[in-house]
Backbone as a chain_set.jsonl record, in Angstrom:
{"seq": "MKNGRRRLTSKRARNSQGDEALLRGYCFFVIARKITK", "coords": {"N": [[101.459, 94.605, 100.611], [100.059, 96.869, 101.565], [97.71, 95.697, 102.614], [98.859, 94.121, 104.65], [99.903, 96.137, 106.267], [97.573, 97.397, 107.074], [96.415, 95.372, 108.566], [98.29, 95.162, 110.642], [98.069, 97.696, 111.823], [95.409, 97.59, 112.698], [95.599, 95.538, 114.557], [97.354, 96.742, 116.355], [95.784, 98.887, 117.207], [93.706, 97.51, 118.491], [95.187, 96.302, 120.524], [96.113, 98.558, 121.893], [93.712, 99.575, 122.891], [93.03, 97.485, 124.618], [95.141, 97.629, 126.41], [94.633, 100.117, 127.577], [92.235, 99.563, 128.873], [93.122, 97.67, 130.713], [94.878, 99.252, 132.209], [93.101, 101.119, 133.304], [91.503, 99.417, 134.844], [93.433, 98.46, 136.628], [94.217, 100.833, 137.935], [91.788, 101.484, 139.156], [91.566, 99.305, 140.877], [93.783, 99.741, 142.547], [93.063, 102.19, 143.731], [90.711, 101.448, 145.066], [91.798, 99.629, 146.839], [93.375, 101.319, 148.386], [91.381, 102.839, 149.587], [90.085, 100.91, 151.127], [92.06, 100.387, 152.96]], "CA": [[102.035, 95.437, 101.688], [98.999, 97.714, 102.15], [96.851, 94.85, 103.45], [99.635, 93.768, 105.845], [99.997, 97.311, 107.135], [96.249, 97.62, 107.675], [96.218, 94.353, 109.61], [99.146, 95.513, 111.781], [97.499, 98.868, 112.488], [94.197, 97.161, 113.389], [96.048, 94.793, 115.74], [97.915, 97.709, 117.302], [94.659, 99.642, 117.765], [93.022, 96.635, 119.454], [96.09, 96.131, 121.66], [96.14, 99.812, 122.653], [92.447, 99.651, 123.633], [93.117, 96.496, 125.693], [96.079, 98.154, 127.412], [93.957, 101.193, 128.302], [91.263, 98.923, 129.761], [93.884, 97.055, 131.818], [95.4, 100.336, 133.06], [91.966, 101.678, 134.058], [91.135, 98.419, 135.851], [94.51, 98.431, 137.632], [94.117, 102.075, 138.719], [90.585, 101.349, 139.986], [91.899, 98.33, 141.923], [94.698, 100.396, 143.496], [92.298, 103.202, 144.486], [89.821, 100.711, 145.97], [92.653, 99.049, 147.879], [93.766, 102.413, 149.287], [90.189, 103.232, 150.362], [89.84, 99.857, 152.118], [93.065, 100.554, 154.006]], "C": [[100.927, 96.266, 102.371], [98.104, 96.883, 103.076], [97.568, 94.488, 104.748], [99.691, 94.943, 106.802], [98.666, 97.551, 107.826], [96.015, 96.621, 108.796], [97.043, 94.697, 110.842], [98.541, 96.686, 112.552], [96.252, 98.458, 113.27], [94.578, 96.402, 114.655], [96.588, 95.756, 116.783], [96.793, 98.483, 117.973], [93.949, 98.792, 118.812], [93.882, 96.466, 120.697], [96.089, 97.388, 122.524], [94.866, 99.929, 123.483], [92.49, 98.688, 124.812], [94.022, 97.007, 126.796], [95.399, 99.246, 128.24], [92.961, 100.604, 129.295], [91.981, 98.326, 130.964], [94.382, 98.14, 132.771], [94.276, 100.922, 133.914], [91.566, 100.716, 135.168], [92.157, 98.389, 136.982], [94.418, 99.665, 138.531], [92.923, 101.98, 139.664], [90.857, 100.403, 141.145], [92.788, 98.967, 142.988], [93.938, 101.395, 144.36], [91.39, 102.507, 145.499], [90.627, 100.129, 147.129], [93.067, 100.13, 148.889], [92.592, 102.809, 150.171], [89.94, 102.196, 151.465], [90.83, 99.998, 153.269], [92.752, 101.821, 154.805]], "O": [[100.872, 96.349, 103.598], [97.779, 97.312, 104.184], [96.97, 94.537, 105.822], [99.545, 94.77, 108.012], [98.623, 97.87, 109.014], [95.482, 96.972, 109.849], [96.566, 94.548, 111.966], [98.504, 96.674, 113.782], [96.052, 98.927, 114.39], [93.964, 96.592, 115.705], [96.309, 95.602, 117.972], [96.839, 98.713, 119.181], [93.623, 99.281, 119.894], [93.361, 96.484, 121.812], [96.068, 97.297, 123.752], [94.918, 100.335, 124.644], [92.033, 99.035, 125.902], [93.72, 96.846, 127.978], [95.565, 99.297, 129.458], [92.849, 101.081, 130.425], [91.516, 98.452, 132.097], [94.319, 97.977, 133.989], [94.467, 101.192, 135.1], [91.319, 101.135, 136.299], [91.791, 98.303, 138.155], [94.53, 99.554, 139.752], [93.024, 102.348, 140.834], [90.431, 100.661, 142.271], [92.579, 98.763, 144.184], [94.136, 101.449, 145.574], [91.308, 102.925, 146.654], [90.173, 100.142, 148.273], [93.104, 99.882, 150.094], [92.768, 103.083, 151.359], [89.623, 102.555, 152.599], [90.479, 99.757, 154.424], [93.478, 102.155, 155.742]]}, "num_chains": 1, "name": "protein.A"}
């Protein structure tokens, strides 16, 4: 159980970091698009 939990937490941590990167990229894209307009 402990090993499974550690694996789940590590996966969640990696997913959260990926989501933050996607959100930052999306925000940057939106801001750049607004500036171009």
